[in-house]
C-alpha positions as CSV (number, residue, x, y, z in Angstrom):
1,M,0.0,0.0,0.0
2,F,2.8,2.3,0.7
3,D,4.3,2.1,-2.8
4,W,0.8,2.7,-4.3
5,I,0.1,5.8,-2.1
6,S,3.6,7.2,-2.8
7,G,3.2,6.7,-6.4
8,I,-0.1,8.5,-6.6
9,V,1.3,11.5,-4.6
10,E,4.4,11.7,-6.8
11,Q,2.6,11.2,-10.1
12,V,-0.7,13.1,-9.6
13,G,0.3,15.6,-6.9
14,Y,-2.4,17.8,-5.2
15,V,-5.2,16.0,-7.0
16,G,-3.9,12.6,-6.0
17,I,-3.7,13.6,-2.4
18,A,-7.3,14.9,-2.4
19,L,-8.5,11.6,-4.1
20,L,-6.6,9.5,-1.7
21,M,-8.1,11.4,1.3
22,F,-11.5,11.1,-0.3
23,A,-10.9,7.4,-0.5
24,E,-9.7,7.2,3.0
25,N,-13.0,8.5,4.2
26,V,-15.0,6.1,2.1
27,F,-12.7,3.1,2.6
28,P,-11.2,3.2,6.1
29,P,-8.4,0.7,5.4
30,I,-6.6,3.4,3.4
31,P,-5.0,5.3,6.2
32,S,-4.7,9.0,6.5
33,E,-2.0,8.4,9.0
34,L,0.3,7.4,6.1
35,I,-1.2,9.6,3.2
36,M,-0.7,13.0,4.9
37,P,2.7,12.5,6.5
38,L,4.0,11.3,3.2
39,A,2.4,14.3,1.5
40,G,4.1,16.5,4.1
41,F,7.5,14.8,3.5
42,T,7.0,15.4,-0.1
43,A,6.4,19.0,0.4
44,A,9.4,19.3,2.6
45,T,11.7,17.8,0.0
46,G,10.0,18.2,-3.4
47,P,8.2,20.6,-5.7
48,M,4.9,20.7,-3.8
49,N,3.9,23.4,-1.3
50,F,3.0,22.8,2.2
51,W,-0.2,24.8,2.1
52,G,-1.2,23.2,-1.1
53,V,-0.8,19.7,0.3
54,L,-2.8,20.7,3.4
55,I,-5.7,22.2,1.4
56,A,-5.8,19.2,-0.9
57,G,-6.0,17.0,2.1
58,I,-8.7,18.9,3.7
59,V,-10.8,19.2,0.5
60,G,-10.6,15.4,-0.2
61,S,-11.5,14.5,3.4
62,L,-14.5,17.0,3.4
63,A,-15.8,15.4,0.1
64,G,-15.7,12.0,1.7
65,A,-17.4,13.3,4.8
66,A,-20.0,14.9,2.8
67,L,-20.7,11.5,0.9
68,W,-21.4,9.8,4.2
69,Y,-23.7,12.6,5.3
70,W,-25.6,12.4,2.0
71,I,-26.0,8.6,2.6
72,G,-27.5,9.2,6.1
73,L,-29.6,11.9,4.7
74,K,-31.0,9.5,2.0
75,V,-31.5,6.6,4.5
76,G,-33.5,9.0,6.8
77,P,-34.7,8.5,10.4
78,E,-38.0,6.8,9.4
79,R,-36.3,4.0,7.6
80,I,-33.9,3.6,10.5
81,R,-36.7,3.3,12.9
82,R,-38.3,0.6,10.8
83,L,-35.1,-1.4,10.5
84,A,-34.6,-0.9,14.4
85,A,-38.1,-2.3,15.0
86,R,-37.4,-5.2,12.9
87,Y,-33.6,-5.9,13.3
88,G,-33.0,-4.1,16.6
89,R,-30.8,-6.8,18.2
90,W,-28.3,-6.7,15.3
91,L,-28.4,-2.9,14.9
92,T,-28.0,-2.7,18.7
93,V,-30.7,-0.1,19.0
94,S,-34.4,-0.1,19.5
95,P,-36.7,2.6,18.1
96,D,-36.9,4.3,21.5
97,E,-33.1,4.3,21.8
98,F,-32.8,5.7,18.3
99,D,-35.2,8.6,19.3
100,Q,-33.2,9.2,22.4
101,A,-29.9,9.2,20.3
102,Q,-31.5,11.6,17.8
103,Q,-32.4,13.9,20.6
104,W,-28.8,13.7,22.0
105,F,-27.4,14.5,18.6
106,D,-29.7,17.5,18.2
107,R,-28.2,18.9,21.4
108,H,-24.5,17.8,21.1
109,G,-24.1,17.0,17.4
110,G,-21.6,19.7,16.7
111,A,-19.2,18.6,19.4
112,A,-19.7,15.0,18.3
113,V,-18.8,15.7,14.7
114,L,-15.8,17.9,15.7
115,I,-14.3,15.3,18.1
116,G,-15.3,12.4,15.8
117,R,-13.3,13.9,12.9
118,L,-10.2,13.7,15.3
119,V,-10.6,9.9,16.2
120,P,-9.3,7.2,13.8
121,T,-12.0,5.0,12.3
122,V,-14.7,7.0,13.9
123,R,-13.9,10.0,11.8
124,T,-15.2,8.1,8.9
125,F,-18.6,7.2,10.1
126,I,-19.5,10.2,12.4
127,S,-21.0,11.8,9.3
128,V,-23.8,9.2,8.9
129,P,-25.7,10.2,12.2
130,A,-25.3,13.8,11.3
131,G,-27.2,13.1,8.0
132,L,-29.7,11.0,9.8
133,V,-30.8,13.6,12.3
134,P,-30.4,15.6,9.9
135,M,-28.0,18.3,11.2
136,P,-28.1,21.4,9.0
137,F,-25.5,20.9,6.2
138,G,-23.8,24.2,6.8
139,R,-23.4,23.4,10.5
140,F,-22.1,19.9,9.7
141,L,-19.6,21.2,7.2
142,A,-18.3,23.9,9.6
143,Y,-17.6,21.5,12.4
144,S,-16.2,18.8,10.0
145,A,-13.9,21.4,8.4
146,L,-12.5,22.3,11.8
147,G,-11.9,18.9,12.9
148,T,-10.6,17.8,9.6
149,S,-8.3,20.8,9.4
150,L,-6.9,20.0,12.8
151,W,-6.3,16.3,12.1
152,T,-4.9,16.9,8.5
153,A,-2.6,19.7,9.7
154,L,-1.3,17.5,12.5
155,L,-0.3,14.6,10.1
156,T,1.0,16.9,7.3
157,G,3.0,19.0,9.8
158,A,4.5,15.8,11.4
159,G,5.5,14.6,8.0
160,Y,6.9,18.0,7.0
161,L,9.1,18.2,10.2
162,L,10.2,14.6,10.4
163,E,11.0,14.4,6.6
164,S,12.7,11.1,6.0
165,Q,11.3,9.7,9.4
166,Y,7.7,10.5,8.5
167,E,6.7,6.8,8.6
168,R,7.1,7.1,12.4
169,V,3.8,9.0,12.5
170,S,1.9,5.8,11.3
171,Q,3.9,3.7,13.7
172,Y,2.7,5.7,16.6
173,L,-0.9,6.0,15.5
174,N,-1.5,2.5,14.3
175,P,-1.8,1.1,17.9
176,V,-4.4,3.9,18.5
177,S,-6.4,2.9,15.5
178,T,-6.2,-0.8,16.5
179,A,-7.5,0.0,20.0
180,V,-10.4,1.9,18.6
181,V,-11.4,-0.8,16.3
182,V,-11.2,-3.3,19.1
183,A,-13.2,-1.1,21.4
184,I,-15.9,-0.6,18.7
185,A,-16.1,-4.3,18.1
186,A,-16.3,-5.1,21.9
187,W,-19.0,-2.3,22.4
188,Y,-21.0,-3.9,19.5
189,V,-20.9,-7.4,21.1
190,W,-22.0,-6.0,24.4
191,R,-24.8,-4.0,22.9
192,V,-26.0,-7.3,21.0
193,A,-25.7,-9.4,24.1
194,T,-27.7,-6.9,26.4
195,Y,-30.3,-5.9,23.8
196,R,-33.2,-7.8,25.4
197,R,-32.4,-6.4,28.8
198,R,-32.2,-2.8,27.4
199,A,-35.3,-3.1,25.1
200,P,-37.4,-6.0,26.4
201,K,-40.5,-4.9,24.3
202,A,-38.6,-4.5,21.0
203,R,-39.8,-6.7,18.2
204,E,-37.2,-9.0,16.9
205,T,-37.1,-11.3,14.1
């Protein structure tokens, strides 16, 4: 994957960075923890400009976030409620719990989007509930842009400063990403196991 990413950055430049960051938001296995430090290193040693690299990364990442927001918007809360009523155990949420989550997101959605965009793995999917609520797109975009800019600037700046040692960034962040994935998997298993106790009247099939 490293050779593939570096080849795109070197051959396509800013557009390649934007496309990679878009893909990273759509397909999480493509890691921003490698894309942007590599792009920062390229800016430090090659023809690309640091600010151009940063802007390209932000634009691509926001485009991916907007796609997930649109998917959540198209699915809509009513369809989710019907799915929750029928497949609540496997979705780990009953219709009542979904309503409660929707009310929580109405109150705290901005902070959730902002913080979510700074957390590996979570940053990819936090846009979906924003679209389901739905959060006004302008507000969603503002919070996403702030979180995305902070995350992208951190990774790009690390690659720019570390130069040839930029791969250390992914070495430090990979355990964090793994821990987040394990925590999400454990949380899902716990939600499935305790569904009947949390929603005894939910209809299951």
